[in-house]
N, C-alpha and C positions, 0 to 999 in steps of 0.2 A: 549357360549364360556368360557371356564375356564381362570383363570389368567395366568397361564403359557402359554396357547395357545394364549392369547391375546397379550402377549409380544412378542412371536414368530412372529404373524402376524404383529405386528407394525415394527418389525425388517425386515421382508421381504418387506414390503411396503416402508420402508425408504431406503432400499438397492435399491430398483427399481427406487426411485425417485433420488437417488445419481447417479444411472448409467444413467439415462436420463441427469442429470447434467454434467456428464463426457463427454456424446456425444455432448452436447452443448458447453462444453469447448474446444472440438476439433473442432468443426465448427467455433467457433470464433477464435481460434489459426490459423486455416488454412485461415480464411479471412484476418488476419492481416499479413501472411507471404507468401503464395504460391498461393492463389487463384486468378485467372485472374480478372481484374477489371470488366469485362463484367458479371461476375457471380453473382453480387450483388443482383440482383432481385430474382433468385430462392434461394439464401442463405438466404435471408431475411425471405422468406416463410418457409424455412426450420426450420430456428431459431424459428419463430413465432410459428409454429406447436408444436415443441418439447416443447417449453416453455409453451404453454397451456396443454399439455398432462402431464407435470410434475406438473403442478399447479392443476390440476384436481386430481391427486393421492394424493396431499397434503391435499385436502379439501374433500376427498372422504367420504362418509357415513361409509365405511369399516374401514377407518382410525379412524374417530371419535368414532365409537363403540368400538373398541379395547381400545382406550384411556380411555373411560368412565368405562371399566371394571378395571381399575387399578388406576385412580386418580379422585378426586373430582374436579368439575368445580363449581365455579370459582376459589376455592382455590387449592392449590398445595399438599394437604394431600393425601398420599396413601390410597386406599381403602383396601388394603390387607397387610397382614404381610409376611415376608419371601423373599421380593425382596433384593437383593444384593445392596450394596452401588453403584456399577456402573449401575445396573438396574434402580435404583432410580434416577440417574443422567439422564439416557436416557429418561425416562418417563416424568420427568420434563421438559427436553428441548424440547422434542416432543411436549409437550402440548403447550409451548410458542410458537414453530414454527407454530403449528396448528392454534392458535388463530391470529398470525398476518397474516398467509396465508389467513384465511376465510375472512379477510377484503377487499380482492381484488378477483374479478370475473376472471375465465379463459379468458374471452373475453377481459377484460382490460389488463392483462398479456400479451396476445397475441399481442393487438394493441401496447403495450409499447415496446415489443421486435422487432416487425417489424419496427416501426418508427426509433428506436435507430440503428438497423443494417443498414438501409439505410443511416441514418445520419452520420454514421462514415466514410463511403466513400466519402460523400459529404464534410464533414469536412476536410478530407486528401487533396481533390482538392483545397478546398478553402484556406487551409494553403499554400500549394504549390504555388498557384497563387496570394497570399496575398489579397483575396478577401472576406471580411466580409459579403458583401451583398449576396454572394452565400450560405452562411451557415446560415445566419439570420433566414429565413423563418422555417427551420427545428429547430433551436434552440427554436424558439417561440412555436412551436407546442410541443416540449419536455417539455418546462416549463410549458405549459398548462397541460400537462399529469402529471407532477410532482405536480402541485397544486391539481389535482384532486386525486392523490394518497394520498396526506397529508390529504385531507378532508375525504377520505375513511378509512384511518388508524386512524385518529383521534389525536388530541393534545389539550393541556390546554393553553400554553402561546403563542406559536408562530408555523405557519405550518411547518417551517423548523425543529422542533423537530421531527415530524413524519418521516421525510427523514433522518435525523441524527440517528434516532433509528434503521434503516437498518443495519448501518454501526457500529455504537457504542452506545449499548442501555444504557450504564451507565452514559451518559453524555447529558445533555439538553443545549439548547441554552443559557438559564440563567447561567448555569455552565460554559459553555465555554467563557462567556463574562468576568467572574471572572478570569479564568485561563489566557485567552489570554490578558486581559489588563495588567496583571503583567509581561507576556512573552514579550509583546511588549515595555514596559517601560524598562525592562532589556536589551533586545537586540538593542534597538536603543540608549540607554546610553553606552553600550559596543562598538557599532559601531563608535560612535562619539569619543570614547577614542582611538580605533585602528587607526582612520583616522589620528591621530596625532603621531602615532608611526612611527618606522623605515619603509621606503620604500622596497617593495619586488620586486625582479627581478625575473619575471616569462616568459620572452619572449621565452625560449627555450621550453616551453610547447605549443607553437603555431606552431611548426615544421609540415609543411605539408606533411601528409603521405597517401600512397595509401590504399585502403581497404585491399588489400592482406596483407600488412605489418601490419595492424591494427588488422586483423583477427588472424594472427600468434601471435601477442602479447597477444590477448585475450585468445587463446588456451594455452597459456605459463601460464597465470594467473590460468585458470581453472585446469591445471594439478596439482597445488599445493594445491588447496582446497579439503577438506575432503569429497568430493562429489561422491557417487556411479555412475559412468558414464553409468551404465546399466539402470539406472532409469531417467536419464535426457538428454537434449540436448539443443544446443545452436543455434540461428538462428538470423537473422538480420531483424529489422522493423524500421519504422519512428519514434515510440515512444517505448522505453523499457518496457517490461512486464514480468509478471510471471504468468503462469496458470498450474493448476494441475488437471489431471483426476482421480488421484489415488496416494497413497503414493509411488507407484512403477511406476508412470509416471508423471514427472513433466517437463514442458516446459520454457524455459527461453529465452529472446531475448535482443539484445543490438542494438545500433545504431552507426554508424561509420562517424564521423565528420572529414573531411581531416586535418584540423588546430586545432584539439582538441583531441589529442589521449588519454588523461586522462579521457574524457568523457566515453569512452568504457570501460575503465578498471574499474571505479567507478560503471557504470551501471551494470556490470558482478557481482561485488561484491554485490551490492544492490538486484539485482534479485536472486542471489545465497542464500541470506539470507532468502528470501521469499520461496524458493525451500527447503532449509534445514528444514523450519518449515513443510511443506506439507509432506517431506519424512520422517519426524521424528514423525508423527502421527502413531498410531499402526494400521498397514494394517490389522491385525485380526478382527479389529472393524469397517471396512470400512462399511459405510452405516448407522452408528449410530453416535450420538453426541460425543461418546468417540474418534471418529477418525475425528473430524471436529475442525476446528481452532475456537478460542474464539471471535475474532472481528477483524475488519480491524486496530484498534489501536494497538492490540497485534501483528497482522501480520506485521504492519509497523515497530513495535519495533525490529522485527528480522532483516528486511532488513537495517535499520539504525544502528543496533548494528555491523553487518558486514561491511557495507559501511564506516561508520564514526569511531566508537570506536576500531574497527581493522584495516580497510583499509586505515584510515587517520593517524594511529599511526606511530611514528618513528620506533619502533621495527619491525612492519610489512615490512617497506622498507628497514631496515638493511639487511633482507633475500632477499626480492624480487628486490630490485634496481639493484644489480649486474646482475641479469638474465635479466632485462629491457635494461640495458647498452649494453648488447651483441646483442639485438634486434635492438637498435637504437644507432649508433655510436656516434651521436652528443651529447649524454648525457654522454660520457665517460669523457669529460672536465667539467662535472657539478658535484660538490661534493654532498654527501648524504645530508648534512646539508642545502645546498642551494636549493636542490630539495624539501626537507621536508617543507622548509618555503614557496616555490613556490606553492605547492599543497594545502598549508593551507592558502594561501592568502585570506585576507578578503577585498572584493570590491563589491559594488553594481553591479548587472547584471540584464539582462532582463529574463533569462530562469531559471525557477525554479529547474529543474533536474540538472543544472549546477551550482547551487548556493553553496557558502561557508556554512559552519556550522552556522555562526553568522547571515547571511542574510536569510537563508533557512525559518526559522520561519516566517519572515516577509512576504515572498511569499504566504505562506500558509494562513496567516491572512487577506491578501489582497483578495484571493479567497473566503474565508469564509464571508467577509463582503460583497462582491458583490453578492454572491450566496443568502444570506439571503435578500437582497433588491430585487433581481430578483424574488424569490418566493412570498415574500410579496406584489409584484406589485410596490413598491417604485421606482424602476428601470425598465425602458423599454429596451427591447432588442436593439433597434435602438440607444439607448444612451450608449450602453455598451462599445464600443471603448473608448469613452471620459471619461467614468467613471473609466475604468481600467487605462488609462494613468494618470488620476489625483490621483488615489490611490498610482500608482507606483512613482509618483512624491512626494506624501505625506510620504511614508513609506520609500522609497529607495534613494529618491532624483534624479532619472534619468526618461526619458520619452522615450519609445520604438519608434524607426523611422518607424516601420510598424506594421500591425496587426499580422504578422506571429511571431514577437518577443514579441507580447503582447497578445491580448485576443484570438488568436487563437492557442497559443502554446501547449495547453493541449487537451488530447483526451477525458477527462472524461465527458464533458457536452454532448458531441455526443453520448455517451454511456447512457445518463441518470442518471448518477451517482451523482446527487444532494445530498449533505450530506456527501460526501467521503472525501473532502479535509481536513477538520479538523483533520482526523485520522493521517494524515501525520506529523503534530506538536504533537499530543498526543503520537503517537508512537515513536517519537524522544525523548520526555520526558522521556517515559517509558523505552527506551533503556538506558538511563544515570541512571535511579533507578535500573534497573536490573544489570547494569555493576558495580555499586557500591557494590552490594552484590557479584557479580563475583570475582572482585579483592581482596575482603576480603577472599575469598575462596582460591584463586590463588595469593598470594602477589608476587610471582615471574613470573607472566604471561608474563612480557615483556622479560625476558629472553628465556622462552619457544618460544614465537612468533618470536623472532629474530633468532632462530634456525630453524625455519620453521615448528614448530609444532602447528597444528591448529585443530586437532581432539578433543584435550580436551575442546575447546571452544563449537565446535558442541554439544559434549556430554553432557556438563554442561547445555546448552539450552535445550536439548532434554529431560534430565532427570527432569529438573525444570519447562518446559513449554510445550514442544511439546507433550510428552506422555500423559499429562493430559486431551488432548482434550477439551471438554467444562465443565470439573468438576467445574470450578470456572468461573464466568463472569470477565471481565476486572478489575473492582475494586477490587473484592476479591482476584483475582490472584496477583494483586500488593501488596495488604495488606499481603497475604500468603507469598509472596517471600521477601518482602522489609520491612514490617511493617507499610506501609504507603499507602495510596491511589494515585490516578493520581495527581501529583504535578509537578511544573516547577523548584523547588529548586534545585534537583540535576543536572538537566540540565545546570541551568545557573551558578552553582558553577564550573562545569566542564568547560564551555566556557570561564569563566573569567581566571581560573588557567591556562589552556592551551594557550589561545591567548595573554595575557598579557606577558607570558614568551617569546613566539615567537616574539612579537613586542616590546620586551624589555622595557616593562612599569612598 
């Protein structure tokens, strides 16, 4: 096999693997939106089979043989000259993916997929019934598989590192401890200061609304976002998410809470940020690393960029608030200033996805600290509810009245996504780092946003992040764009400036 033929073979195999992935994504999306509950058993088998087939392709001798024609193992030095910069990126990332994939057998991947697929349905029922005991046996099984996964993938300092690497390869547990200890100190200090500030009236945000009214509000919000409606759709689920089958097919969901209409709107902004990223990848390179997202941290930076830096800004609501007032007559008596203060109210709360910008990071740190103890065996599943409540009391000063508002609130553990949660905080910090560069490029961004101009925001992110695919890893992309690696500094500076002003401190 010649070098050009080897690259062509790799591209064909990679595209095939991605197509399997697209079908799997569609099955997961359907499971969370329209699939009847009784369909979980056959769906779990479908997902398990496709996961096994995709993994077999990833570790096939054909894939390895083509790789070995182009790159040295274990180094990443190319074997031949003449490959373009983009081709070298593809080969480098294919090699890394192959080495990670070969650590897990197809049988293990199939088992992991089937167990987690079944567990998501059990979790949904357990949450609805506030019955942790129903979910606990499945969680125990998933944690056992996660530990096996860590052993198979290998680690130096902590088994959690092997799981974290799947979502953010640039950060280890040791590095997280350093970053999160600084972040925790800054957030708790700011929270204490804000608690002494001017009290915020936000009672009007608890107006009870029907699903029909909230859906109409969500459609109004979507209509102003610079999103190609031919390539995406919005649906309702119990836990908001974004999934993409292709740059031309992105699915987002929201949830409707009767007495919290802002949850719906912020969920849409958050998931739209994810969708913009997926649709901003170069479709012509689908199936290669050039059309893949960098990491979950970078992915989360995009959703938090839109949800917080744009969606919680005063200029955004200068434009959108009058539209919202037309939808909800009770808001006509509420001034923009009062509304802006209300949606940026800082107060400890139970639900992570409903948390304000200051306490949000503490919710993530709570989950990270618990995950690490579950994986190491220091914390038993049976003790999880008590441990959760203790951490909540320690970090936020409140105790959940039930498991539904506590340890059962997130879907991630039922999906087997141990190592995922830290990327929520990392992504939030990266969003602030990226925004600092963005506002230097567009010093008049507030004026443009206030006029309803949002396309330039999407275009800047697409040009500087989306279209690059996996050309850079997270750390290198941050340095390339901001001159600095992952850091909490920009985010903490932003929070202090914004919220001390809102609370008249």
